[in-house]
PyMOL Python script that loads the backbone (N, CA, C, O; Angstrom):
from pymol import cmd

cmd.read_pdbstr("""\
ATOM      1  N   MET A   1      -1.543 -12.354   7.171  1.00  0.00           N
ATOM      2  CA  MET A   1      -1.858 -11.767   6.576  1.00  0.00           C
ATOM      3  C   MET A   1      -2.604 -10.096   6.082  1.00  0.00           C
ATOM      4  O   MET A   1      -3.795  -9.829   6.247  1.00  0.00           O
ATOM      5  N   ALA A   2      -1.843  -9.390   5.627  1.00  0.00           N
ATOM      6  CA  ALA A   2      -3.024  -8.260   5.134  1.00  0.00           C
ATOM      7  C   ALA A   2      -3.675  -8.348   4.540  1.00  0.00           C
ATOM      8  O   ALA A   2      -4.627  -7.573   4.628  1.00  0.00           O
ATOM      9  N   THR A   3      -3.643  -9.951   2.864  1.00  0.00           N
ATOM     10  CA  THR A   3      -4.379  -9.353   2.446  1.00  0.00           C
ATOM     11  C   THR A   3      -5.372 -11.452   1.994  1.00  0.00           C
ATOM     12  O   THR A   3      -5.977 -12.242   1.268  1.00  0.00           O
ATOM     13  N   GLU A   4      -4.813 -11.129   3.036  1.00  0.00           N
ATOM     14  CA  GLU A   4      -5.339 -13.166   2.741  1.00  0.00           C
ATOM     15  C   GLU A   4      -6.756 -13.094   3.621  1.00  0.00           C
ATOM     16  O   GLU A   4      -7.085 -12.706   4.742  1.00  0.00           O
ATOM     17  N   GLY A   5      -7.304 -13.604   2.633  1.00  0.00           N
ATOM     18  CA  GLY A   5      -8.890 -13.902   2.086  1.00  0.00           C
ATOM     19  C   GLY A   5      -9.299 -12.888   2.288  1.00  0.00           C
ATOM     20  O   GLY A   5      -9.667 -12.796   3.459  1.00  0.00           O
ATOM     21  N   GLN A   6      -9.573 -11.177   1.189  1.00  0.00           N
ATOM     22  CA  GLN A   6      -9.616  -9.928   0.933  1.00  0.00           C
ATOM     23  C   GLN A   6      -9.618 -10.204  -0.480  1.00  0.00           C
ATOM     24  O   GLN A   6      -8.955 -10.945  -1.207  1.00  0.00           O
ATOM     25  N   THR A   7     -10.681  -9.282  -0.676  1.00  0.00           N
ATOM     26  CA  THR A   7     -10.471  -8.519  -1.827  1.00  0.00           C
ATOM     27  C   THR A   7      -9.651  -7.837  -2.045  1.00  0.00           C
ATOM     28  O   THR A   7      -8.611  -8.044  -1.421  1.00  0.00           O
ATOM     29  N   PHE A   8      -9.681  -6.772  -2.954  1.00  0.00           N
ATOM     30  CA  PHE A   8      -9.059  -5.423  -3.232  1.00  0.00           C
ATOM     31  C   PHE A   8      -9.468  -4.540  -2.673  1.00  0.00           C
ATOM     32  O   PHE A   8      -8.930  -3.499  -2.297  1.00  0.00           O
ATOM     33  N   ASP A   9     -11.221  -5.198  -2.521  1.00  0.00           N
ATOM     34  CA  ASP A   9     -12.411  -3.145  -2.492  1.00  0.00           C
ATOM     35  C   ASP A   9     -12.096  -4.150  -1.098  1.00  0.00           C
ATOM     36  O   ASP A   9     -11.854  -3.174  -0.388  1.00  0.00           O
ATOM     37  N   GLN A  10     -11.961  -4.990  -0.416  1.00  0.00           N
ATOM     38  CA  GLN A  10     -12.205  -4.646   0.792  1.00  0.00           C
ATOM     39  C   GLN A  10     -10.540  -4.204   2.141  1.00  0.00           C
ATOM     40  O   GLN A  10     -10.154  -3.832   3.249  1.00  0.00           O
ATOM     41  N   TRP A  11     -10.192  -4.730   0.605  1.00  0.00           N
ATOM     42  CA  TRP A  11      -8.097  -4.382   1.447  1.00  0.00           C
ATOM     43  C   TRP A  11      -8.607  -2.089   1.508  1.00  0.00           C
ATOM     44  O   TRP A  11      -8.973  -1.424   2.477  1.00  0.00           O
ATOM     45  N   LEU A  12      -8.444  -1.790   0.515  1.00  0.00           N
ATOM     46  CA  LEU A  12      -8.963  -0.916   0.887  1.00  0.00           C
ATOM     47  C   LEU A  12      -9.442   0.314   1.538  1.00  0.00           C
ATOM     48  O   LEU A  12      -8.928   1.389   1.848  1.00  0.00           O
ATOM     49  N   LYS A  13     -10.932  -0.373   1.663  1.00  0.00           N
ATOM     50  CA  LYS A  13     -11.985  -0.173   2.729  1.00  0.00           C
ATOM     51  C   LYS A  13     -10.937  -0.865   3.786  1.00  0.00           C
ATOM     52  O   LYS A  13     -10.404  -1.723   3.082  1.00  0.00           O
ATOM     53  N   ASN A  14     -10.631  -0.915   4.467  1.00  0.00           N
ATOM     54  CA  ASN A  14     -10.088  -2.026   5.550  1.00  0.00           C
ATOM     55  C   ASN A  14      -8.822   0.056   6.494  1.00  0.00           C
ATOM     56  O   ASN A  14      -8.720   0.845   7.434  1.00  0.00           O
ATOM     57  N   ALA A  15      -8.363  -0.320   5.264  1.00  0.00           N
ATOM     58  CA  ALA A  15      -7.401   0.568   4.835  1.00  0.00           C
ATOM     59  C   ALA A  15      -7.472   1.693   5.061  1.00  0.00           C
ATOM     60  O   ALA A  15      -6.604   2.314   5.674  1.00  0.00           O
ATOM     61  N   GLY A  16      -8.724   2.274   4.524  1.00  0.00           N
ATOM     62  CA  GLY A  16      -9.784   3.736   4.866  1.00  0.00           C
ATOM     63  C   GLY A  16      -8.961   4.179   4.089  1.00  0.00           C
ATOM     64  O   GLY A  16      -8.290   4.989   4.729  1.00  0.00           O
ATOM     65  N   VAL A  17      -8.296   4.072   2.141  1.00  0.00           N
ATOM     66  CA  VAL A  17      -9.144   5.020   1.102  1.00  0.00           C
ATOM     67  C   VAL A  17      -9.639   4.343   0.681  1.00  0.00           C
ATOM     68  O   VAL A  17      -9.631   3.115   0.598  1.00  0.00           O
ATOM     69  N   PRO A  18     -10.479   5.600   0.143  1.00  0.00           N
ATOM     70  CA  PRO A  18     -11.780   5.613  -1.132  1.00  0.00           C
ATOM     71  C   PRO A  18     -11.708   5.341  -2.043  1.00  0.00           C
ATOM     72  O   PRO A  18     -11.526   6.400  -2.644  1.00  0.00           O
ATOM     73  N   GLN A  19     -11.717   4.243  -3.023  1.00  0.00           N
ATOM     74  CA  GLN A  19     -11.715   3.806  -4.416  1.00  0.00           C
ATOM     75  C   GLN A  19     -11.801   4.719  -5.271  1.00  0.00           C
ATOM     76  O   GLN A  19     -11.224   4.867  -6.349  1.00  0.00           O
ATOM     77  N   HIS A  20     -13.127   5.795  -4.334  1.00  0.00           N
ATOM     78  CA  HIS A  20     -13.702   6.756  -5.536  1.00  0.00           C
ATOM     79  C   HIS A  20     -12.081   7.540  -5.965  1.00  0.00           C
ATOM     80  O   HIS A  20     -11.412   7.575  -6.997  1.00  0.00           O
ATOM     81  N   ALA A  21     -11.922   8.073  -4.651  1.00  0.00           N
ATOM     82  CA  ALA A  21     -10.963   9.397  -4.618  1.00  0.00           C
ATOM     83  C   ALA A  21      -9.449   8.686  -5.564  1.00  0.00           C
ATOM     84  O   ALA A  21      -8.288   9.088  -5.497  1.00  0.00           O
ATOM     85  N   LEU A  22      -9.904   7.752  -6.239  1.00  0.00           N
ATOM     86  CA  LEU A  22      -7.796   7.480  -6.635  1.00  0.00           C
ATOM     87  C   LEU A  22      -8.901   7.696  -7.704  1.00  0.00           C
ATOM     88  O   LEU A  22     -10.123   7.565  -7.768  1.00  0.00           O
ATOM     89  N   SER A  23      -7.643   8.185  -8.704  1.00  0.00           N
ATOM     90  CA  SER A  23      -7.119   8.084 -10.020  1.00  0.00           C
ATOM     91  C   SER A  23      -6.382   7.247 -10.929  1.00  0.00           C
ATOM     92  O   SER A  23      -5.198   6.914 -10.888  1.00  0.00           O
ATOM     93  N   PRO A  24      -7.191   6.994 -11.670  1.00  0.00           N
ATOM     94  CA  PRO A  24      -6.677   5.531 -12.345  1.00  0.00           C
ATOM     95  C   PRO A  24      -5.549   5.216 -13.121  1.00  0.00           C
ATOM     96  O   PRO A  24      -5.536   4.437 -14.074  1.00  0.00           O
ATOM     97  N   GLN A  25      -4.204   6.126 -12.485  1.00  0.00           N
ATOM     98  CA  GLN A  25      -3.406   5.238 -12.343  1.00  0.00           C
ATOM     99  C   GLN A  25      -2.682   5.316 -10.579  1.00  0.00           C
ATOM    100  O   GLN A  25      -1.576   4.878 -10.263  1.00  0.00           O
ATOM    101  N   GLN A  26      -3.647   5.973  -9.683  1.00  0.00           N
ATOM    102  CA  GLN A  26      -3.419   5.627  -8.412  1.00  0.00           C
ATOM    103  C   GLN A  26      -3.678   3.229  -8.483  1.00  0.00           C
ATOM    104  O   GLN A  26      -3.130   2.127  -8.434  1.00  0.00           O
ATOM    105  N   LEU A  27      -5.202   4.173  -8.656  1.00  0.00           N
ATOM    106  CA  LEU A  27      -5.906   2.881  -8.720  1.00  0.00           C
ATOM    107  C   LEU A  27      -5.195   1.222  -9.389  1.00  0.00           C
ATOM    108  O   LEU A  27      -5.374   0.097  -8.922  1.00  0.00           O
ATOM    109  N   ALA A  28      -4.394   1.622 -10.582  1.00  0.00           N
ATOM    110  CA  ALA A  28      -3.550   0.816 -11.652  1.00  0.00           C
ATOM    111  C   ALA A  28      -2.330   0.684 -10.856  1.00  0.00           C
ATOM    112  O   ALA A  28      -1.858  -0.316 -11.397  1.00  0.00           O
ATOM    113  N   VAL A  29      -1.424   1.033  -9.865  1.00  0.00           N
ATOM    114  CA  VAL A  29      -0.741   0.944  -8.887  1.00  0.00           C
ATOM    115  C   VAL A  29      -1.161   0.303  -7.411  1.00  0.00           C
ATOM    116  O   VAL A  29      -0.485  -0.514  -6.785  1.00  0.00           O
ATOM    117  N   LEU A  30      -2.449   0.872  -7.001  1.00  0.00           N
ATOM    118  CA  LEU A  30      -2.527  -0.134  -6.240  1.00  0.00           C
ATOM    119  C   LEU A  30      -3.146  -1.535  -6.503  1.00  0.00           C
ATOM    120  O   LEU A  30      -3.576  -2.373  -5.711  1.00  0.00           O
ATOM    121  N   GLU A  31      -3.082  -1.532  -7.528  1.00  0.00           N
ATOM    122  CA  GLU A  31      -4.186  -3.114  -7.983  1.00  0.00           C
ATOM    123  C   GLU A  31      -2.448  -4.037  -8.138  1.00  0.00           C
ATOM    124  O   GLU A  31      -2.231  -4.773  -7.175  1.00  0.00           O
ATOM    125  N   ALA A  32      -1.465  -4.014  -9.088  1.00  0.00           N
ATOM    126  CA  ALA A  32      -0.423  -3.755  -8.925  1.00  0.00           C
ATOM    127  C   ALA A  32       0.225  -4.374  -7.111  1.00  0.00           C
ATOM    128  O   ALA A  32       0.402  -5.473  -6.586  1.00  0.00           O
ATOM    129  N   ALA A  33       0.361  -3.182  -6.768  1.00  0.00           N
ATOM    130  CA  ALA A  33       0.501  -3.693  -5.244  1.00  0.00           C
ATOM    131  C   ALA A  33      -0.315  -4.599  -4.524  1.00  0.00           C
ATOM    132  O   ALA A  33       0.245  -5.363  -3.737  1.00  0.00           O
ATOM    133  N   PHE A  34      -1.455  -4.638  -4.651  1.00  0.00           N
ATOM    134  CA  PHE A  34      -2.274  -5.599  -4.263  1.00  0.00           C
ATOM    135  C   PHE A  34      -2.114  -6.987  -4.734  1.00  0.00           C
ATOM    136  O   PHE A  34      -2.762  -7.728  -3.994  1.00  0.00           O
ATOM    137  N   GLY A  35      -1.279  -7.880  -6.023  1.00  0.00           N
ATOM    138  CA  GLY A  35      -1.047  -8.721  -6.410  1.00  0.00           C
ATOM    139  C   GLY A  35      -0.197  -8.654  -6.014  1.00  0.00           C
ATOM    140  O   GLY A  35       0.111  -9.785  -5.637  1.00  0.00           O
ATOM    141  N   PHE A  36       1.061  -7.505  -5.640  1.00  0.00           N
ATOM    142  CA  PHE A  36       2.295  -7.961  -5.388  1.00  0.00           C
ATOM    143  C   PHE A  36       2.316  -9.155  -3.715  1.00  0.00           C
ATOM    144  O   PHE A  36       2.790 -10.257  -3.437  1.00  0.00           O
ATOM    145  N   LEU A  37       1.761  -8.429  -3.222  1.00  0.00           N
ATOM    146  CA  LEU A  37       0.562  -8.868  -1.800  1.00  0.00           C
ATOM    147  C   LEU A  37       0.243 -10.338  -1.257  1.00  0.00           C
ATOM    148  O   LEU A  37       0.282 -10.942  -0.185  1.00  0.00           O
ATOM    149  N   ARG A  38      -0.220 -10.668  -3.076  1.00  0.00           N
ATOM    150  CA  ARG A  38      -0.975 -11.534  -2.886  1.00  0.00           C
ATOM    151  C   ARG A  38       0.018 -13.242  -2.994  1.00  0.00           C
ATOM    152  O   ARG A  38      -0.149 -14.213  -2.256  1.00  0.00           O
ATOM    153  N   ARG A  39       0.675 -13.157  -3.761  1.00  0.00           N
ATOM    154  CA  ARG A  39       1.849 -13.796  -4.579  1.00  0.00           C
ATOM    155  C   ARG A  39       3.189 -13.751  -3.940  1.00  0.00           C
ATOM    156  O   ARG A  39       3.978 -14.659  -4.202  1.00  0.00           O
ATOM    157  N   CYS A  40       3.488 -12.927  -3.240  1.00  0.00           N
ATOM    158  CA  CYS A  40       4.457 -12.461  -1.985  1.00  0.00           C
ATOM    159  C   CYS A  40       4.642 -13.167  -0.760  1.00  0.00           C
ATOM    160  O   CYS A  40       5.466 -13.952  -0.290  1.00  0.00           O
ATOM    161  N   GLY A  41       3.428 -12.529  -0.357  1.00  0.00           N
ATOM    162  CA  GLY A  41       2.594 -13.291   0.921  1.00  0.00           C
ATOM    163  C   GLY A  41       3.685 -11.529   1.566  1.00  0.00           C
ATOM    164  O   GLY A  41       4.554 -10.879   0.985  1.00  0.00           O
ATOM    165  N   CYS A  42       3.024 -11.359   2.977  1.00  0.00           N
ATOM    166  CA  CYS A  42       3.449 -10.070   3.459  1.00  0.00           C
ATOM    167  C   CYS A  42       4.221 -10.140   4.581  1.00  0.00           C
ATOM    168  O   CYS A  42       3.715  -9.876   5.672  1.00  0.00           O
ATOM    169  N   ASP A  43       5.513 -10.492   4.474  1.00  0.00           N
ATOM    170  CA  ASP A  43       6.621 -10.947   5.408  1.00  0.00           C
ATOM    171  C   ASP A  43       7.338  -9.438   5.246  1.00  0.00           C
ATOM    172  O   ASP A  43       6.980  -8.580   4.438  1.00  0.00           O
ATOM    173  N   TYR A  44       8.031  -9.366   5.853  1.00  0.00           N
ATOM    174  CA  TYR A  44       8.117  -7.402   6.517  1.00  0.00           C
ATOM    175  C   TYR A  44       9.125  -7.088   5.825  1.00  0.00           C
ATOM    176  O   TYR A  44      10.091  -6.444   6.235  1.00  0.00           O
ATOM    177  N   TYR A  45       8.958  -7.544   4.676  1.00  0.00           N
ATOM    178  CA  TYR A  45      11.108  -7.294   3.951  1.00  0.00           C
ATOM    179  C   TYR A  45       9.635  -7.073   2.667  1.00  0.00           C
ATOM    180  O   TYR A  45       9.431  -6.166   1.860  1.00  0.00           O
ATOM    181  N   SER A  46       9.141  -7.864   2.856  1.00  0.00           N
ATOM    182  CA  SER A  46       8.021  -7.775   1.239  1.00  0.00           C
ATOM    183  C   SER A  46       6.804  -6.216   1.608  1.00  0.00           C
ATOM    184  O   SER A  46       6.320  -5.542   0.699  1.00  0.00           O
ATOM    185  N   LEU A  47       6.601  -6.011   2.787  1.00  0.00           N
ATOM    186  CA  LEU A  47       5.809  -4.659   3.041  1.00  0.00           C
ATOM    187  C   LEU A  47       6.667  -3.889   2.855  1.00  0.00           C
ATOM    188  O   LEU A  47       6.460  -3.073   1.957  1.00  0.00           O
ATOM    189  N   ARG A  48       7.924  -3.814   3.575  1.00  0.00           N
ATOM    190  CA  ARG A  48       8.688  -2.585   3.684  1.00  0.00           C
ATOM    191  C   ARG A  48       8.460  -1.921   2.141  1.00  0.00           C
ATOM    192  O   ARG A  48       7.861  -0.873   1.900  1.00  0.00           O
ATOM    193  N   MET A  49       9.233  -3.003   0.973  1.00  0.00           N
ATOM    194  CA  MET A  49       9.681  -2.831   0.006  1.00  0.00           C
ATOM    195  C   MET A  49       8.664  -1.931  -0.749  1.00  0.00           C
ATOM    196  O   MET A  49       8.806  -0.896  -1.398  1.00  0.00           O
ATOM    197  N   LEU A  50       7.574  -2.703  -0.430  1.00  0.00           N
ATOM    198  CA  LEU A  50       6.163  -2.086  -1.337  1.00  0.00           C
ATOM    199  C   LEU A  50       6.263  -0.664  -1.205  1.00  0.00           C
ATOM    200  O   LEU A  50       6.412   0.183  -2.086  1.00  0.00           O
ATOM    201  N   SER A  51       6.106  -0.474   0.642  1.00  0.00           N
ATOM    202  CA  SER A  51       5.415   0.625   1.668  1.00  0.00           C
ATOM    203  C   SER A  51       6.649   1.961   0.273  1.00  0.00           C
ATOM    204  O   SER A  51       6.336   2.809  -0.563  1.00  0.00           O
ATOM    205  N   HIS A  52       8.296   1.266   0.897  1.00  0.00           N
ATOM    206  CA  HIS A  52       9.073   2.099  -0.271  1.00  0.00           C
ATOM    207  C   HIS A  52       8.831   2.382  -1.428  1.00  0.00           C
ATOM    208  O   HIS A  52       9.073   3.582  -1.556  1.00  0.00           O
ATOM    209  N   PHE A  53       8.363   1.806  -2.689  1.00  0.00           N
ATOM    210  CA  PHE A  53       8.003   1.433  -3.803  1.00  0.00           C
ATOM    211  C   PHE A  53       6.653   2.302  -3.693  1.00  0.00           C
ATOM    212  O   PHE A  53       6.756   3.274  -4.442  1.00  0.00           O
ATOM    213  N   LEU A  54       5.348   2.279  -2.971  1.00  0.00           N
ATOM    214  CA  LEU A  54       4.684   3.817  -3.083  1.00  0.00           C
ATOM    215  C   LEU A  54       4.842   5.060  -2.677  1.00  0.00           C
ATOM    216  O   LEU A  54       4.571   6.226  -2.964  1.00  0.00           O
ATOM    217  N   LEU A  55       5.389   4.382  -1.891  1.00  0.00           N
ATOM    218  CA  LEU A  55       6.024   6.493  -1.360  1.00  0.00           C
ATOM    219  C   LEU A  55       6.872   7.256  -1.851  1.00  0.00           C
ATOM    220  O   LEU A  55       7.217   8.348  -1.400  1.00  0.00           O
ATOM    221  N   ASN A  56       7.427   6.483  -3.232  1.00  0.00           N
ATOM    222  CA  ASN A  56       8.996   6.735  -4.066  1.00  0.00           C
ATOM    223  C   ASN A  56       8.419   6.655  -5.339  1.00  0.00           C
ATOM    224  O   ASN A  56       9.221   7.078  -6.172  1.00  0.00           O
ATOM    225  N   CYS A  57       7.220   6.240  -5.906  1.00  0.00           N
ATOM    226  CA  CYS A  57       6.597   6.226  -7.571  1.00  0.00           C
ATOM    227  C   CYS A  57       6.106   7.142  -8.207  1.00  0.00           C
ATOM    228  O   CYS A  57       5.698   7.060  -9.365  1.00  0.00           O
ATOM    229  N   GLY A  58       6.095   8.440  -7.268  1.00  0.00           N
ATOM    230  CA  GLY A  58       4.982   9.338  -7.682  1.00  0.00           C
ATOM    231  C   GLY A  58       3.430   9.440  -7.892  1.00  0.00           C
ATOM    232  O   GLY A  58       2.856  10.018  -8.815  1.00  0.00           O
ATOM    233  N   ALA A  59       2.647   8.479  -6.415  1.00  0.00           N
ATOM    234  CA  ALA A  59       1.650   7.787  -7.529  1.00  0.00           C
ATOM    235  C   ALA A  59       0.925   8.993  -6.084  1.00  0.00           C
ATOM    236  O   ALA A  59      -0.291   9.036  -5.895  1.00  0.00           O
ATOM    237  N   GLY A  60       1.726   9.685  -5.395  1.00  0.00           N
ATOM    238  CA  GLY A  60       0.692  11.157  -4.618  1.00  0.00           C
ATOM    239  C   GLY A  60       0.053   9.754  -3.975  1.00  0.00           C
ATOM    240  O   GLY A  60      -1.094  10.044  -3.635  1.00  0.00           O
ATOM    241  N   LEU A  61       0.257   8.698  -3.745  1.00  0.00           N
ATOM    242  CA  LEU A  61      -0.314   8.215  -2.284  1.00  0.00           C
ATOM    243  C   LEU A  61       0.326   9.146  -1.146  1.00  0.00           C
ATOM    244  O   LEU A  61       1.438   9.657  -1.285  1.00  0.00           O
ATOM    245  N   LYS A  62      -0.751   9.381   0.390  1.00  0.00           N
ATOM    246  CA  LYS A  62      -0.269   9.832   1.355  1.00  0.00           C
ATOM    247  C   LYS A  62       0.267   8.772   2.347  1.00  0.00           C
ATOM    248  O   LYS A  62      -0.056   7.586   2.410  1.00  0.00           O
ATOM    249  N   VAL A  63       1.189   9.478   3.137  1.00  0.00           N
ATOM    250  CA  VAL A  63       1.534   8.566   4.483  1.00  0.00           C
ATOM    251  C   VAL A  63       0.604   7.741   4.602  1.00  0.00           C
ATOM    252  O   VAL A  63       0.367   6.612   4.173  1.00  0.00           O
ATOM    253  N   ALA A  64       0.152   8.412   5.197  1.00  0.00           N
ATOM    254  CA  ALA A  64      -0.714   7.602   6.429  1.00  0.00           C
ATOM    255  C   ALA A  64      -1.662   6.955   6.069  1.00  0.00           C
ATOM    256  O   ALA A  64      -2.350   6.652   7.044  1.00  0.00           O
ATOM    257  N   GLN A  65      -2.414   6.240   4.287  1.00  0.00           N
ATOM    258  CA  GLN A  65      -3.206   5.740   3.590  1.00  0.00           C
ATOM    259  C   GLN A  65      -1.849   4.033   2.823  1.00  0.00           C
ATOM    260  O   GLN A  65      -2.201   2.940   2.381  1.00  0.00           O
ATOM    261  N   VAL A  66      -0.958   4.387   2.936  1.00  0.00           N
ATOM    262  CA  VAL A  66      -0.348   4.345   2.843  1.00  0.00           C
ATOM    263  C   VAL A  66       0.837   2.801   3.833  1.00  0.00           C
ATOM    264  O   VAL A  66       1.152   1.651   3.525  1.00  0.00           O
ATOM    265  N   ALA A  67       1.148   3.837   5.204  1.00  0.00           N
ATOM    266  CA  ALA A  67       0.647   2.783   6.395  1.00  0.00           C
ATOM    267  C   ALA A  67       0.146   1.581   6.461  1.00  0.00           C
ATOM    268  O   ALA A  67       0.576   0.456   6.714  1.00  0.00           O
ATOM    269  N   ARG A  68      -1.705   2.455   5.945  1.00  0.00           N
ATOM    270  CA  ARG A  68      -2.650   1.241   6.565  1.00  0.00           C
ATOM    271  C   ARG A  68      -2.799   0.371   6.243  1.00  0.00           C
ATOM    272  O   ARG A  68      -3.237  -0.670   6.732  1.00  0.00           O
ATOM    273  N   LEU A  69      -2.167   0.898   4.609  1.00  0.00           N
ATOM    274  CA  LEU A  69      -2.414  -0.701   2.973  1.00  0.00           C
ATOM    275  C   LEU A  69      -1.022  -1.809   3.465  1.00  0.00           C
ATOM    276  O   LEU A  69      -0.971  -3.000   3.157  1.00  0.00           O
ATOM    277  N   VAL A  70      -0.047  -1.121   4.226  1.00  0.00           N
ATOM    278  CA  VAL A  70       1.742  -2.107   5.152  1.00  0.00           C
ATOM    279  C   VAL A  70       0.903  -2.248   6.065  1.00  0.00           C
ATOM    280  O   VAL A  70       1.610  -2.191   7.072  1.00  0.00           O
ATOM    281  N   ASN A  71       0.200  -2.348   6.291  1.00  0.00           N
ATOM    282  CA  ASN A  71      -0.288  -2.234   8.221  1.00  0.00           C
ATOM    283  C   ASN A  71       1.345  -2.190   9.312  1.00  0.00           C
ATOM    284  O   ASN A  71       1.868  -2.917  10.157  1.00  0.00           O
ATOM    285  N   VAL A  72       1.681  -0.708   8.554  1.00  0.00           N
ATOM    286  CA  VAL A  72       2.320  -0.561   9.929  1.00  0.00           C
ATOM    287  C   VAL A  72       2.088   0.919   9.917  1.00  0.00           C
ATOM    288  O   VAL A  72       1.192   1.619   9.447  1.00  0.00           O
ATOM    289  N   SER A  73       3.059   1.139  10.509  1.00  0.00           N
ATOM    290  CA  SER A  73       2.806   2.659  12.355  1.00  0.00           C
ATOM    291  C   SER A  73       3.126   4.381  10.231  1.00  0.00           C
ATOM    292  O   SER A  73       3.884   4.325   9.262  1.00  0.00           O
ATOM    293  N   ARG A  74       2.294   5.187  10.562  1.00  0.00           N
ATOM    294  CA  ARG A  74       2.790   5.628   9.853  1.00  0.00           C
ATOM    295  C   ARG A  74       3.923   6.572  10.323  1.00  0.00           C
ATOM    296  O   ARG A  74       4.363   7.567   9.749  1.00  0.00           O
ATOM    297  N   GLN A  75       4.297   6.014  11.528  1.00  0.00           N
ATOM    298  CA  GLN A  75       6.264   6.288  11.736  1.00  0.00           C
ATOM    299  C   GLN A  75       7.422   5.759  11.116  1.00  0.00           C
ATOM    300  O   GLN A  75       8.528   6.181  10.777  1.00  0.00           O
ATOM    301  N   THR A  76       6.729   4.578  11.078  1.00  0.00           N
ATOM    302  CA  THR A  76       7.773   3.651  10.101  1.00  0.00           C
ATOM    303  C   THR A  76       7.835   4.078   9.047  1.00  0.00           C
ATOM    304  O   THR A  76       8.945   3.930   8.535  1.00  0.00           O
ATOM    305  N   ALA A  77       6.685   4.856   8.103  1.00  0.00           N
ATOM    306  CA  ALA A  77       6.241   4.227   6.963  1.00  0.00           C
ATOM    307  C   ALA A  77       6.937   5.812   6.550  1.00  0.00           C
ATOM    308  O   ALA A  77       7.660   5.808   5.554  1.00  0.00           O
ATOM    309  N   SER A  78       6.852   6.399   6.870  1.00  0.00           N
ATOM    310  CA  SER A  78       7.146   7.918   7.122  1.00  0.00           C
ATOM    311  C   SER A  78       8.899   8.292   6.979  1.00  0.00           C
ATOM    312  O   SER A  78       9.330   9.412   6.705  1.00  0.00           O
ATOM    313  N   ARG A  79       9.538   7.367   7.175  1.00  0.00           N
ATOM    314  CA  ARG A  79      11.153   6.765   7.534  1.00  0.00           C
ATOM    315  C   ARG A  79      11.226   6.342   6.139  1.00  0.00           C
ATOM    316  O   ARG A  79      12.284   6.749   5.661  1.00  0.00           O
ATOM    317  N   GLN A  80      10.428   5.597   5.173  1.00  0.00           N
ATOM    318  CA  GLN A  80      11.320   5.127   4.454  1.00  0.00           C
ATOM    319  C   GLN A  80      10.371   6.151   3.446  1.00  0.00           C
ATOM    320  O   GLN A  80       9.653   5.774   2.520  1.00  0.00           O
ATOM    321  N   GLN A  81      10.576   7.460   3.882  1.00  0.00           N
ATOM    322  CA  GLN A  81       9.765   8.466   2.875  1.00  0.00           C
ATOM    323  C   GLN A  81      11.138   9.336   1.399  1.00  0.00           C
ATOM    324  O   GLN A  81      11.488  10.460   1.759  1.00  0.00           O
ATOM    325  N   ASP A  82      11.412   9.141   0.804  1.00  0.00           N
ATOM    326  CA  ASP A  82      11.975   9.916   0.214  1.00  0.00           C
ATOM    327  C   ASP A  82      13.953   8.698   0.487  1.00  0.00           C
ATOM    328  O   ASP A  82      15.163   8.926   0.489  1.00  0.00           O
ATOM    329  N   ARG A  83      13.272   7.836   0.609  1.00  0.00           N
ATOM    330  CA  ARG A  83      14.797   7.662   0.849  1.00  0.00           C
ATOM    331  C   ARG A  83      15.576   6.622  -0.520  1.00  0.00           C
ATOM    332  O   ARG A  83      14.840   5.804  -1.070  1.00  0.00           O
ATOM    333  N   LYS A  84      17.033   6.736  -0.973  1.00  0.00           N
ATOM    334  CA  LYS A  84      16.820   5.945  -2.436  1.00  0.00           C
ATOM    335  C   LYS A  84      17.188   4.890  -1.533  1.00  0.00           C
ATOM    336  O   LYS A  84      17.273   3.731  -1.939  1.00  0.00           O
TER     337      LYS A  84
END
""", "prot")
cmd.dss("prot")
cmd.show_as("cartoon", "prot")
cmd.util.cbc("prot")
cmd.orient("prot")
């Protein structure tokens, strides 16, 4: 699992997302995303839904960041960008 046994800080660090560079709004969205993964698990559909949300919610996260956070390739995450 992408979050199993990890803290929020470890999750960000393992994905190469510097916490100090995130705005308070981005931090809040990612904290909620981390909680979602902890509750719902890291199955294919949960990760796909989460990556779609993170890419299209207006949080300003980069495709590569989202891909690393949900443990998919950048290409896979990119295909979900701007899909409705």
